[in-house]
Each structure stands twice: as C-alpha cells, then as structure tokens.
C-alpha positions in Angstrom: 160.2 117.1 65.3 157.6 118.9 64.4 156.1 115.7 62.0 157.2 113.3 64.8 155.2 114.4 67.1 152.5 114.0 64.6 153.0 110.6 64.0 153.2 110.0 68.1 149.9 112.0 68.4 148.4 109.7 65.4 149.2 106.9 66.8 147.5 107.2 70.1 144.8 108.1 68.4 144.5 104.6 66.5 143.0 102.7 69.1 140.3 104.9 69.5 139.4 105.2 66.3 139.4 101.3 66.2 136.8 101.4 69.6 134.7 103.3 66.4 134.9 101.0 64.4 134.1 98.2 66.2 130.1 99.9 67.4 129.6 101.3 63.7 126.3 99.9 63.8 124.8 102.9 65.8 126.2 105.0 63.0 122.8 106.4 61.2 122.3 105.4 57.8 120.8 108.1 56.9 121.8 112.0 58.6 120.0 114.9 57.8 120.5 118.2 59.7 119.1 121.5 59.2 119.8 121.4 55.5 117.5 122.6 52.4 117.7 121.2 49.1 116.9 122.4 45.5 115.9 120.4 42.2 118.7 123.3 40.6 121.1 124.9 41.6 120.1 127.9 44.0 121.8 131.2 41.9 122.1 134.3 43.3 118.7 135.8 41.2 117.1 132.4 41.6 117.4 131.3 44.9 113.4 131.5 46.3 112.6 131.7 42.9 109.1 129.9 42.3 110.7 127.9 38.7 112.9 126.7 41.9 111.3 126.7 45.5 113.4 125.5 48.0 112.1 121.4 48.8 111.7 121.0 52.0 113.6 123.9 54.4 116.0 123.0 57.5 114.8 119.3 57.1 116.5 117.1 60.1 116.3 113.5 59.4 117.8 110.8 61.1 117.8 107.0 60.7 119.4 104.8 62.5 121.2 101.6 61.9 120.2 100.2 64.6 119.2 101.0 68.3 118.3 99.7 71.7 114.5 100.0 69.9 113.9 100.1 66.5 112.3 103.0 64.8 110.1 101.5 62.3 109.0 105.1 60.1 106.3 105.8 57.8 105.7 108.9 55.3 102.1 110.8 55.8 101.0 113.0 53.4 98.2 114.0 50.7 98.6 114.0 46.7 101.7 116.3 45.8 102.8 116.3 49.1 106.5 115.4 48.3 106.2 111.4 49.3 108.2 110.4 46.8 110.7 113.1 46.7 111.4 113.2 50.2 112.1 109.8 49.5 114.1 111.1 46.7 116.2 113.0 49.3 116.8 110.0 51.0 118.8 108.3 48.8 121.1 111.4 47.7 119.2 113.1 45.0 118.4 116.8 44.4 121.3 119.5 45.9 121.7 120.0 49.3 122.6 122.9 51.0 124.7 123.4 52.8 126.4 120.1 51.5 127.3 118.6 54.4 124.6 118.3 55.9 123.5 115.1 54.3 126.0 112.2 55.1 125.4 108.0 55.1 127.9 107.5 58.1 127.3 103.9 58.4 127.4 103.0 54.9 130.7 104.6 54.8 132.3 101.8 57.9 134.4 98.6 57.6 131.0 96.5 58.4 129.7 97.9 55.1 132.8 97.4 52.4 133.1 93.6 54.3 129.8 93.1 53.3 129.3 94.3 49.6 131.4 96.9 48.9 128.3 98.4 46.6 126.4 99.5 49.5 129.0 102.3 50.0 126.7 103.7 46.9 123.7 105.6 48.6 121.6 104.6 45.7 122.2 101.2 46.0 122.0 100.5 48.9 118.7 102.9 49.4 116.1 100.8 47.4 112.8 102.2 46.2 109.9 101.1 45.7 107.1 103.0 43.1 104.0 102.5 41.8 103.1 105.1 39.0 104.5 108.5 38.2 107.3 108.4 36.8 108.9 105.3 38.0 106.2 103.3 36.2 104.0 101.2 37.3 104.5 98.2 35.1 107.8 95.9 35.1 109.1 96.7 32.3 109.8 100.2 33.4 108.5 103.3 32.8 108.3 102.9 29.3 105.9 101.1 27.0 106.8 101.5 23.4 106.5 99.3 21.2 103.7 97.0 23.7 99.2 98.1 23.2 96.7 97.6 25.8 95.2 94.2 25.0 99.2 92.7 24.5 98.2 91.7 27.7 95.1 89.4 26.4 96.9 87.7 24.3 98.0 84.2 24.7 100.7 84.2 21.9 104.1 85.1 23.2 106.6 86.5 22.7 110.4 86.6 23.0 110.3 89.9 24.6 107.4 88.5 26.9 109.5 87.6 29.6 108.3 86.2 32.8 108.6 87.0 36.4 110.9 84.3 37.1 113.2 86.2 34.4 112.8 89.5 36.0 113.0 88.1 39.3 116.8 86.7 38.8 117.4 89.5 36.3 117.5 87.9 32.9 115.3 90.4 30.9 118.2 90.7 27.9 117.6 90.2 24.3 120.6 90.0 23.9 122.6 89.1 27.9 126.0 88.7 27.8 126.4 85.5 30.3 123.3 82.7 28.0 123.3 81.0 31.2 120.2 81.8 33.0 119.6 81.3 36.5 117.0 79.3 37.7 114.6 80.3 40.7 115.8 76.4 42.0 119.2 77.9 42.8 118.5 80.2 45.7 116.7 79.8 48.8 116.6 83.1 49.1 114.7 83.9 46.5 112.1 80.9 47.0 111.6 81.7 50.1 110.6 85.7 49.5 108.2 84.3 46.1 105.8 82.3 49.0 105.4 85.0 51.4 104.3 86.9 48.4 102.7 84.7 47.2 103.8 84.7 44.0 104.5 80.8 43.0 101.3 80.5 40.6 103.0 83.3 38.5 106.7 83.1 37.9 105.9 82.1 34.8 103.1 84.2 33.5 104.3 87.1 31.4 104.9 90.5 33.2 102.5 91.5 30.6 99.4 88.9 32.0 100.1 90.6 35.4 96.7 92.7 36.8 98.0 95.9 39.0 98.2 94.0 42.8 100.3 91.3 41.3 102.5 94.3 40.1 103.0 95.2 43.1 104.0 92.4 44.9 106.4 91.2 42.4 108.0 94.7 42.2 108.5 94.3 46.0 109.9 91.0 45.6 112.5 92.2 43.1 113.6 94.6 45.1 113.9 92.2 49.1 116.2 89.9 46.0 118.3 92.8 45.8 118.9 92.9 49.4 119.6 96.6 50.3 120.2 97.9 53.9 116.4 100.1 53.5 113.4 99.6 51.3 111.4 102.2 50.6 108.3 101.8 49.8 105.7 104.2 48.0 101.8 103.4 49.4 102.3 99.9 48.6 99.9 98.9 49.9 97.5 100.8 46.5 95.9 98.5 44.5 96.4 95.4 46.7 92.9 93.4 48.2 92.4 93.3 51.6 93.6 90.0 52.0 96.3 90.4 50.8 97.2 93.8 52.7 96.9 91.8 55.9 99.1 89.5 54.7 101.6 92.0 53.5 101.7 94.0 56.3 102.8 91.6 58.7 105.4 90.3 56.2 107.2 94.0 55.8 107.0 94.0 59.8 109.3 90.7 60.0 111.8 92.3 57.9 111.6 95.6 59.6 112.0 93.9 63.3 115.1 91.8 61.4 116.5 94.9 59.3 116.6 92.8 56.6 115.4 95.2 55.1 114.8 98.5 57.4 111.8 99.7 55.5 110.3 103.0 54.9 106.7 103.2 54.1 104.7 106.5 52.3 101.0 106.5 53.3 98.1 108.8 52.6 96.4 110.0 55.5 93.1 107.6 55.1 95.6 104.9 54.6 95.4 102.4 57.7 98.6 103.2 59.8 100.2 99.9 60.6 101.1 99.0 64.2 104.0 98.7 64.0 105.2 101.8 63.1 106.6 103.5 65.9 107.6 107.0 64.0 105.8 109.2 61.3 107.2 112.4 59.7 103.6 114.1 58.0 104.0 116.4 55.2 102.5 119.5 55.1 101.3 121.5 52.0 104.5 123.4 49.9 107.2 120.7 50.7 107.4 121.4 53.9 107.7 118.5 56.9 104.3 118.9 59.6 105.6 117.0 62.6 108.6 114.7 62.4 108.5 111.7 65.7 106.8 109.0 67.5 103.6 108.5 66.0 101.8 108.5 69.5 102.7 112.2 70.3 100.7 113.0 66.5 97.2 112.3 66.7 96.0 114.9 65.0 98.4 114.5 62.3 97.4 111.1 62.0 93.8 112.3 61.7 93.3 110.0 65.3 90.5 112.7 66.5 88.9 112.2 62.8 85.3 110.6 63.0 84.8 108.5 60.5 81.9 109.2 58.2 80.1 106.0 58.5 80.0 106.5 62.1 78.3 110.3 62.0 74.7 110.1 63.7 72.1 112.5 63.8 73.7 115.6 65.2 72.4 118.9 66.9 73.9 121.5 65.3 73.1 124.8 66.8 68.9 124.4 66.8 68.3 122.3 64.0 68.3 118.2 63.9 70.3 117.0 60.9 70.4 113.3 59.3 72.4 111.5 58.3 73.9 111.8 54.5 76.6 110.1 52.9 80.1 112.3 52.0 78.6 112.8 49.3 75.0 114.4 50.5 73.6 110.8 49.4 70.6 109.6 52.0 72.5 106.2 54.4 69.3 104.6 52.9 67.1 104.9 49.6 63.3 105.6 49.8 63.1 103.5 46.6 64.5 101.6 44.8 66.2 103.2 41.4 64.6 103.1 38.3 66.5 101.4 35.6 66.2 100.7 31.8 66.7 98.4 28.5 70.2 96.3 29.3 73.7 97.8 27.8 76.1 94.8 28.8 74.5 91.1 28.3 77.2 88.1 29.6 75.7 84.6 29.0 78.3 81.3 29.7 81.1 83.6 29.6 84.7 82.0 29.9 87.8 83.0 29.6 90.7 80.1 29.2 94.4 80.6 27.6 95.1 76.9 27.1 94.3 74.4 29.9 93.8 78.0 32.4 90.7 79.4 33.4 91.3 82.8 34.3 87.1 84.1 34.2 84.2 81.7 35.1 86.2 78.8 36.6 82.6 78.4 38.5 79.1 76.8 38.1 75.8 78.2 38.5 72.0 77.5 39.1 70.1 79.5 36.1 66.4 78.7 36.5 67.1 75.5 37.5 69.6 74.5 34.9 73.2 74.6 36.0 75.1 76.7 33.5 79.2 76.8 33.5 80.3 80.7 33.5 79.7 83.9 34.2 76.4 85.8 33.8 75.5 89.1 34.6 73.7 92.1 32.5 74.5 95.0 33.7 71.0 98.0 32.7 71.2 101.8 32.3 70.8 103.2 35.8 72.3 101.2 37.5 75.9 101.1 39.4 77.9 98.8 39.8 80.7 97.6 42.4 83.3 94.6 40.7 85.1 93.4 43.5 87.7 90.3 44.1 91.0 89.5 45.5 94.1 90.4 42.7 94.3 88.3 39.5 90.7 86.9 39.8 89.9 88.4 36.2 88.6 91.7 37.6 90.1 93.9 34.5 90.0 90.8 31.7 86.4 91.4 32.7 86.1 95.2 31.5 87.8 94.6 28.6 85.7 92.6 27.2 83.0 95.3 27.8 86.0 97.7 26.2 86.6 94.5 23.3 90.8 95.4 24.3 90.3 91.4 25.0 90.3 88.9 22.2 88.1 86.6 23.2 85.3 89.4 23.5 84.8 88.8 19.2 84.0 84.9 20.3 82.4 84.7 23.8 78.5 85.1 23.9 78.3 89.0 24.9 75.9 91.4 24.1 77.6 95.1 24.2 74.7 97.9 23.6 72.4 95.1 22.1 74.8 93.9 19.8 77.5 91.3 19.2 81.1 92.4 18.4 80.5 90.3 14.9 77.5 90.5 12.7 75.0 87.5 12.8 72.2 87.0 9.9 70.2 90.3 9.6 71.7 92.1 12.2 75.6 93.8 12.1 77.7 93.6 14.8 78.8 97.0 16.6 81.7 98.6 15.3 85.6 99.1 17.8 84.8 102.8 18.0 80.9 102.8 18.1 81.9 101.1 21.6 84.0 103.4 22.4 82.2 106.6 21.4 79.6 105.1 23.5 82.5 104.5 27.1 84.0 106.1 29.3 87.1 104.7 31.0 89.5 104.8 33.0 92.4 102.1 34.6 95.5 102.1 35.7 96.4 100.1 31.5 95.3 103.2 29.8 97.1 105.6 32.6 100.4 103.7 31.7 99.1 103.5 27.6 98.0 107.3 27.9 100.4 109.7 25.4 101.5 111.7 28.3 103.6 114.4 25.9 99.6 115.5 24.8 98.1 119.0 27.0 96.4 118.4 29.9 93.7 120.2 27.7 94.2 117.6 24.4 93.7 114.5 27.1 90.4 115.7 28.3 89.4 116.6 24.7 91.0 113.2 23.5 87.5 112.0 25.3 86.1 112.2 21.4 88.7 111.0 19.7 88.6 107.7 17.9 91.9 106.9 19.6 94.2 108.6 21.9 96.1 111.3 19.4 93.4 111.2 16.7 92.4 115.0 15.9 88.8 115.3 18.6 85.7 115.6 17.3 84.9 118.9 19.1 81.8 121.7 18.7 81.3 125.5 20.7 80.0 123.3 23.5 82.1 120.7 24.0 85.2 123.2 24.3 82.6 125.1 27.1 82.7 121.8 29.1 85.7 121.3 28.5 86.6 124.5 30.2 84.2 124.3 32.9 86.2 121.0 33.6 89.4 122.6 33.9 87.6 125.7 35.9 86.2 123.2 38.5 89.5 121.2 39.5 92.5 124.0 38.9 93.2 124.2 42.3 94.5 120.3 41.8 95.6 120.9 38.1 97.3 123.8 37.7 100.4 123.8 39.8 101.0 127.9 39.5 97.2 127.9 41.1 98.2 129.6 44.5 101.1 132.0 42.9 98.9 133.0 40.3 96.2 133.6 43.1 98.2 135.7 45.0 99.9 137.9 42.7 95.9 138.3 42.0 95.0 139.0 44.9 91.7 138.2 44.1 91.7 135.4 47.0 87.9 135.6 48.9 87.7 133.7 52.2 83.6 133.6 51.9 81.6 130.4 50.3 82.7 130.8 47.2 85.0 127.5 48.3 87.1 124.9 46.7 86.0 121.5 47.9 90.4 120.1 48.5 92.1 123.2 48.9 89.5 123.8 51.8 90.3 120.7 53.8 94.4 121.3 52.9 94.8 125.0 53.0 90.9 127.0 53.9 91.7 129.0 51.2 89.0 130.1 48.6 89.1 129.9 44.6 90.1 133.1 42.3 86.8 135.4 41.7 85.9 134.4 37.9 84.0 137.5 37.2 83.8 138.7 33.7 86.3 140.6 32.1 89.5 138.3 34.2 91.6 135.8 32.0 90.6 132.4 31.4 91.6 130.2 33.9 91.2 127.2 32.0 94.1 128.9 29.9 97.0 127.5 32.1 95.9 123.6 30.3 96.4 124.6 27.3 100.5 124.2 27.2 100.7 121.8 30.6 101.4 118.7 29.4 99.9 116.1 30.9 103.3 114.2 31.9 104.4 117.1 34.4 101.2 116.7 37.0 101.4 114.8 40.4 101.0 111.1 39.9 97.7 112.3 41.4 96.5 114.9 39.3 97.1 112.6 36.2 94.8 110.1 37.3 92.1 113.1 37.9 92.5 114.2 34.2 91.6 110.9 33.9 88.9 110.2 35.1 87.7 113.7 34.0 88.2 111.9 30.6 85.5 108.9 31.5 83.0 111.2 32.3 83.5 114.3 30.1 81.0 113.1 26.9 79.2 111.9 29.3 78.9 108.2 27.8 76.4 105.4 28.1 78.8 103.5 30.3 81.5 105.3 32.6 84.4 102.3 34.2 86.1 103.2 36.7 89.4 100.8 37.1 90.7 101.7 40.2 89.9 105.0 39.0 91.3 107.0 42.5 93.9 104.9 43.4 96.8 107.2 44.8 94.7 110.3 45.3 94.5 111.5 48.9 90.5 111.9 51.3 90.3 115.5 49.7 90.5 114.8 46.1 88.7 111.7 46.3 85.9 113.0 48.1 85.7 115.9 45.4 85.5 113.9 42.8 82.9 111.6 44.2 81.2 114.4 44.8 81.5 115.7 41.2 81.0 111.8 40.2 77.7 111.9 41.8 75.6 115.8 41.3 78.8 117.4 39.0 79.3 121.0 39.0 76.1 121.9 41.1 77.6 120.8 44.8 80.0 121.3 46.5 81.1 121.0 50.2 81.4 123.9 52.6 83.1 124.0 56.0 80.6 123.5 59.1 80.3 127.1 60.9 77.9 128.4 63.7 76.7 130.1 60.3 75.2 126.8 59.5 71.9 127.3 60.7 71.4 129.7 58.2 71.7 127.0 55.6 69.0 125.4 55.5 69.4 122.8 52.2 73.0 122.2 53.6 73.5 118.5 54.1 76.2 116.8 57.0 78.4 114.8 54.7 81.6 114.5 56.2 84.5 115.5 58.7 82.6 118.9 59.5 81.9 120.3 56.2 78.3 120.1 55.0 77.1 119.3 51.1 75.2 122.3 49.9 73.9 124.1 46.3 76.7 125.9 44.3 76.4 129.4 44.2 75.4 130.8 40.6 78.6 132.7 40.7 80.8 129.8 40.6 78.5 127.9 37.8 78.8 130.8 35.4 82.6 131.5 35.5 83.4 134.4 33.3 80.5 133.9 31.3 81.9 130.7 28.8 81.4 127.7 31.6 78.6 125.3 31.4 76.6 123.7 34.0 77.8 120.0 34.4 75.8 117.5 35.8 76.7 114.2 37.5 75.9 110.6 36.7 72.3 111.0 34.9 69.8 108.2 34.8 70.1 106.6 31.4 74.1 106.4 32.0 75.3 103.0 33.8 78.6 102.6 35.9 80.9 100.5 36.9 83.2 100.6 39.5 85.9 98.0 40.4 88.2 99.2 44.0 89.7 97.3 46.4 89.0 100.1 49.5 85.8 100.7 51.4 86.7 104.7 50.8 86.8 104.6 46.8 83.4 103.2 46.5 81.1 105.8 45.0 78.3 106.6 46.7 76.0 105.8 44.0 77.1 102.1 43.7 74.2 99.6 44.4 75.0 96.1 43.2 77.9 94.6 43.5 79.5 91.2 41.8 82.6 89.7 44.0 84.5 87.2 41.8 86.8 84.1 43.3 90.2 83.9 42.5 91.0 82.2 39.2 92.0 78.4 40.2 89.9 78.4 43.7 86.6 77.4 42.0 84.6 78.9 44.4 81.4 80.5 42.9 80.8 84.3 42.7 78.9 86.2 45.2 76.1 89.2 44.1 74.7 91.6 46.1 72.5 94.7 46.4 73.0 97.4 48.9 69.9 99.8 50.0 71.8 102.7 50.3 75.4 104.0 49.7 77.9 101.5 51.3 79.5 103.4 54.3 76.2 103.5 55.2 75.7 99.6 55.4 77.6 98.7 58.6 79.3 95.3 57.8 78.4 95.8 54.4 82.4 95.6 53.3 82.7 92.3 55.2 80.2 90.8 53.6 81.3 91.8 49.6 84.4 90.2 50.6 83.2 86.8 52.5 84.6 87.9 55.9 83.0 86.8 59.2 80.5 90.1 60.2 78.7 90.8 57.0 76.6 89.6 54.8 77.0 87.3 53.0 79.4 83.4 53.0 81.0 81.0 51.6 81.5 80.6 47.4 77.9 82.3 47.0 75.5 79.4 47.7 72.1 80.0 46.9 69.9 81.1 50.1 72.9 81.6 52.0 73.8 85.1 54.4 73.4 86.6 57.4 69.5 88.4 59.0 69.7 91.6 60.8 66.8 94.0 62.6 67.3 96.2 59.5 65.5 99.3 61.4 65.3 102.5 59.4 68.6 104.6 58.5 71.4 101.8 59.8 72.2 100.1 56.7 70.5 97.6 54.7 72.9 94.7 52.1 71.3 92.4 49.9 72.4 89.2 48.1 70.9 87.9 45.5 71.1 84.0 43.9 72.4 83.6 40.3 68.9 84.6 38.8 69.3 88.4 40.5 66.6 87.5 43.3 66.8 88.7 47.4 67.9 86.0 49.0 68.6 88.5 52.1 66.7 91.6 52.8 69.0 92.8 55.4 72.7 93.7 56.5 74.7 92.5 60.2 73.9 95.5 62.0 
C-alpha cells in the first residue's frame, strides 16, 4: 500500500518536472555556491599547507544560461592573480569542497541532450582559449618538438606543415582514419568565421608561418567552430594590433549577444574594458576574489579613479612644484637630442619574398632623388627604435634578419656590426655565434622554443651561452650580476617570497620598497644585511616551467639585458605583464638598480631629488643598502649610450619611455609605404603620438608615407613633440598636434 501511495505521489509531481524542463533555459550553466578549491586533496595534515593552499576560498559565482538582461562577464586581475586558474575552475578542474558546491544545471537539461549530448561534459561545453603558459601560444599546442626557431621563415613545406585550413577543419593527423579531407567550402559557418576574423588570406599558409597576432585569431576561430556553450578567452587582445582589437571586440559582442557562444574574458587591470561587458570579477592577491558583480559598482576595482600617466600635469605637493615626468622619471621633453655612434645595422633595398608573395619591402621610396624598392633602414649606437605595424606586416621577419634566424639574411644587402653574413673579398663575414654574443633578444618565439626545464638561474646564465643548452661562460663578476638581477626581482620571480618573508619576520615598512609588490600589497622587501641567506638561492632549483606566464616573460626579458649587449631586441617582451610589473621592468630598462619607485605621501617634501612619475609613485635614487645587498651584489645600470634598442609593441603603454625613433610597417599586401618618425620625448608625453604612428586621425602623419605629409601643432614647451621623417631621414614635420 505504501508503494502504491509513492507511485501516485510521483505521478502527481510529473507535470511539475515537465514544467521545470520547459523553463530549463533559465538554469545557470555554471553554479558555484560557497566553494573552496584545492589542487590536491586537502588531508588533515595538508589542509591549508603552503604546498597546497586553498584556491579562491568561499567562492560564489553563477553564469546564467539566459536572462532578460544578458550578463557579459570579464575576469580582471594582475599577473599571477589566478585568472587562468579561475577559468580552470569554471571548466570543472581542481577539487571542490564541498563537492556539491559546483554544478552545471543547464548542461544536464534535455535541451542540451537534444542539441548535442557531448556538451553535457563541462570541459566540452566550456572551451578555453589561452595564448601562453602551459597551454602554449602556437597552433601546434604547447610542444615544439621537432621544430626549430627559423623553420617558420623557410619556403619549403614539410608533411607536418599543416595549413590554417587544415587546423580549422581538424585535418592535423599524419595518419588519419578518414582519408577524405574536409573542405572549407563545405560549411557556411567556417567561411563566416574566417571572414569575421580576417583569415581569408591565411587559409593556405602553414600554421608555423603565422605571426603572433595571426595565431591568436586562428585559435579563436577554431574555438568558435567547435560551437561551445561558453567560450573563455584568456587575455584575447594581448599581442593584437589596434585595428584588429577594434574589429575583434564588436565581433565578440555580437557572439555574446546571440549567446553563440556566451563569452567570458580575462583582462589585465591596464587593458581597456569593452563597453559591452556588464559584470566583472576582480581578483585580489593570493587567489582571492576581491569583487564580483556589476561593473558600475566597482569603479575602484577597475581603476576608474586613477589618472592616466600621460595626463599628469605639474602639481603642487606640499609646497613644492613637481615637474611632469614619464613613469620612468624621464622629462616629457628632451632638452637635447641623444648622441649616437656608428651604425650597427644597415639595410638597403631589402625585400623578403616567398615565391611571388612579398612579406616585407613591398613598396618604393625616394632615396636621394632616386626611386628605390624595399626597406632602407639604419640603426646606430645610442638609438632607441620602436617598430610598429599590423599583424603580419613583417615586424618579426625584420627582426629575424637582424638575428640571422631568417635564411635570406645571408643573401640580402644587410650589414650587421660592419660585416655581412657572408665573407667578401678582403673582409670576413660575421659568424652566427659572434652575432648572438652582441645581441640580447626576447620574443614570443624565443619563449615558445626556450627549454623550460632549465632552472631560473640557468635561464639567466644562458645569455652567455652559444646555444640555449650549451654551458655558459661564467666569471665571478657575471655570477654576481646574476645574483643582483635575481635579488632585485625576487618578489616577482620567487613563488615562496612572502611565505619566507613572514617566516623570517624581516619585512620592513619603510623606504625599502620593491616596486611591483609595493603596488600590490604595500609591503617592503627582505632585509639583505650581511650574514643572511643569499636571497638568490631560490633560483638554483626553481625550473622556469613552474613559474607563471608573466614571470617567464620577465626572466627572458632579464636574459636579454643581463650581458649588456650592443643591441637589445624586445619583441612584445612585456605582453602578459600587469601594469605594476611592466612599470618596474621599464624603470629597470632605463635606470637599472640605481632607481626605484617610492610611494608619494606627506613626506615628499623630504625628498628633493624625487621625480613624480606614475600613479602617485615617484622615482627615487636607490638606497645604498639595496645596492649592496648581502655584500655579493653588483650595481646594474640601465641602457648605456653604446647600446641600441629595437622594441616591437602593439600597446602604447608597453613602449619604453626611452624610444625616440619609430618605424611603422604597412600590411604586406597593401602597397603602402613605410612610415617613419621621431619623438622629442617619451611617447606618453606626446599627445596624438600613438595615433600618428598608426596614421589615424588626430595623429602626426597620415597616409602611406608620402614625403612631407603631416600636420603641425603649436609645439608649446612641455606639450610633446613628434617628428615624422622622409625616407632619407630628414625632418618633415617638427611638431605634433596638441
């Protein structure tokens, strides 16, 4: 009888279940309610242990499948704040306590079963697109086995050189079970996605030949073709040129509005927040959520109240007048042009072709009254160059000609350090090892191919090696220089820095600040008095692969500078870094360890030599106790007058303040002429300077580099000066729009 009653009761509830399924679209896709996560199972002895800390304790988050007012989320946090870890939690990774606190109600609904039963698995329905770290930045995944750095510049294609078309359609197996290949023309969705992401001209190109920005677009296209319910994009705008960013953001907005798929972004604090984002999650230190909710209620978390560095004017602090300086402490207008020396790089009539396809130098310039084909460019000692241009314009190809990674560097009319690559009558050529010993290079390509099993110390020491893995040529002085770099950036490189600091109980809340960690936590640095443990010992057994993506980029940036080469090449070296770490790296590039950031407060009047630089911080001479360290350190200077710098960036904030000359390459197939220019001070003090580089309205020069073309401004002192040059290097325009 009792069984019969239960059956009747169940039948009575059946209509309610039916109604529930009819409204299952209102169920959340992701539901996390007061959950704490761990990478390993928290045993009684290991719970809260430093080796297994809690991840985002007491986390509550919900992503609705649909609602009257659509929610578009962005996760915002600095480097190493855990943005990627947060996305992993959303996809079902890491251990959840209690286990029932994380669920995916919408994925269990009949609607998903009818649509595609494979989407019931969270890792399939929620796709992640990352561009660095353990997920790899290339289209072949994180592994680069069997490939080498110069392979992308070769014209010969191997069987494993899959095209973009193969990658998008999944034809990337050497022995596929289905011999019949899919075609791009068989699917309207494929053609539409390719068109939206401007990949039409790249479908037949090998994936290894794509630029960094083109690779990012292809990875996003591949994720969209898998038709997930949710697409997690980890810093999607990093490495993209401004025109592509302007194109990609509306495209993502349209996809998010159509919920095909739902989009969740991760951004750095300094990245512009798309207007269509409605809700944000801001991450705090030590894997905690600082804020979760509508973006309008989080102005401080989004940094809206913080003034831009370029807008800081002369200010009264106490009773002192503070001049306008860049974030590195440089005056916003040069008092005199920098001195230069002999040429280090000379290029004449340089054109790079693969068959009938020209990838660099597809233009004509007038040189001394004569029309010449290709790139003409000279880099001298003491010059600081910025190389700009859209994705695929040949920036990395240009740098590969300098580093001799490109095979055509042997045949083109290029002189490197007064030598050609091949010997000529009476003049020897320059060897590859001699060339590499005089160049310090950091780029996404080096990051992809660098052996990450090496320790952090060995990574920096490899700057004095002939190859990545060959033994470095070390001396006592070089060993001390490595110690100084590791000690100066220990807060950013040592994962156990704060735990050790608290155990030593030697944190000092005084003038001894470390720039990046000061900005994040307001803490000081370890007391490095003689007799304490060498603070650089942490790097002896710390593999590069165990560091976060931003810390790996920092290590390779230091590797490019540490040996004081004649030429420093920084190809998107700062991408992936948060604003604080970026500021510290730019300060180090300019001044070395001789200056540091100090918090601006009421005591500012006690520091007459300090210079207001950036967001309430000043650049100040480093105290002697920090320069000497534990008695083994060496003072490291910034860029010297004998050195030259070549920097590539797509982000205005990542252009070093020391850059004065610039080159903007046109798209390879546009037929436009290269644009050149010169700043009269740091870029952040040149209003309209960034727009002028890209030929946008309100900038300096417009069009395809026609001689004498540009606009003039008032040129008042302190307002910023930008000069554009013709192909001969002569001044065309003396001032920029104000």
